[in-house]
N, C-alpha and C positions, 0 to 999 in steps of 0.2 A: 317326459323325463328319460324315457328309454332311448330316444334319439341321441342324447348327449353321450351315452355310454357305448354306442356303436362305433366301430372303426377308430377314428381319431377324433371323434366328436367332443370328447371331454376337453382336449387341448384347443380344438377349434372354437369351442363355445366360450372359453375363457381368454379374452384378448389381453388380459393384464397378467404379466409374469413379473414377479419381483426378481431383483438381481440374484438372490440366493437360488431361486429355481433355475434360472438360466445357467448359473455356474454348475449346478448339479447335472443338468442336461449336457452341457459341454464336456464335463469330466467323464460322463458315461460314454460319450462319443469317442473321446481320446482313448479311453481304456479299451474300447473295442478295436482300435487300430493297432494296439501294441502287438508285437510279435515275440515269440519265445526264442531265447538264444539257443542255437544248435549246440549239442554236446559233441566235443571233438575226441576222437580216439587217439591212441599213441602214435599211430602211423601218420595221421593228419598233422599232429603237433610236430613230428619229425620233419615232415615236408615243409611246414612253415619255417621252422628253425633253419633248415638247409637253404631255403630261398633267401631268408634274411642274411645269413652269413655269406652266401655267394654274392649277393648284391653288395654287401659291405666290402668284401675283399676285391671284387672285380669291377665295381661300379656298373653293375648290370641293372637294367630296369626290371622292377618287380611289380606285378599286379596284386593288390591286396584287397580282400573283402573284409570290411569292418562292420561289426554289429552295432547298431544303435537301437533305441527303444522301438522305433517305428519302421525301420528298414535295414537292409544290409547294403551299405554303400560301397562303391568300388573306387579305389584310388591307385594311382600309379606313380612311381618315382624310384629314386635310388636311395637305399639305406645308407646313411652317413654316420650313424651313431646308434649303438645299442646300450641301453642302461638296464638297471635291474628290472624295472617294470614298464619301460617305454622304449619306443623306437623313433628316431628322427628320420623322416622321409623327405628328401628334396624332390619337389615337383618340378621346379625349374631353377634357373640360376639365382633368382631372388625370392623364391617362394618355397617354404618348407612347412611341415606339419609334424607335431609329436603325436604318436599313436600309442594308446595303452595296449600292451601286449595281450592282456586277457580279453580285449574286445575284438581281436583279430580272429576270424573264423576261417580264413583261407589265404594262401599266398602261393604265387607261382611266378617263375621267371618269364619275362615277356618274350625273350628269344633264347634259343639254344646257344650255349657258350662252348666253344671248342678250344682245347688247349693247344 
């Protein structure tokens, strides 16, 4: 009996798992992969706002870091519209994406713009 309780013996010895057990195991694995959203200070928020407005006014490419539950993904494009809680980012001539502003954790212009 003690062999079953060593290491992973309990799971190895039971070859039958009901779907509810599998669901709980998978949920636990997903929960372990979640990341915490970084807290932004006022300076970082100002940099994001400046990058958005510069991209909107001058059609400059901006690199944006967007928080999701499991990763921080990077997208690039031109800001074509800013609404109350979202930003429209054109990735190419026929592809765009709406981003929720509160999910944005960083933004910077891809190239320097000279007047």
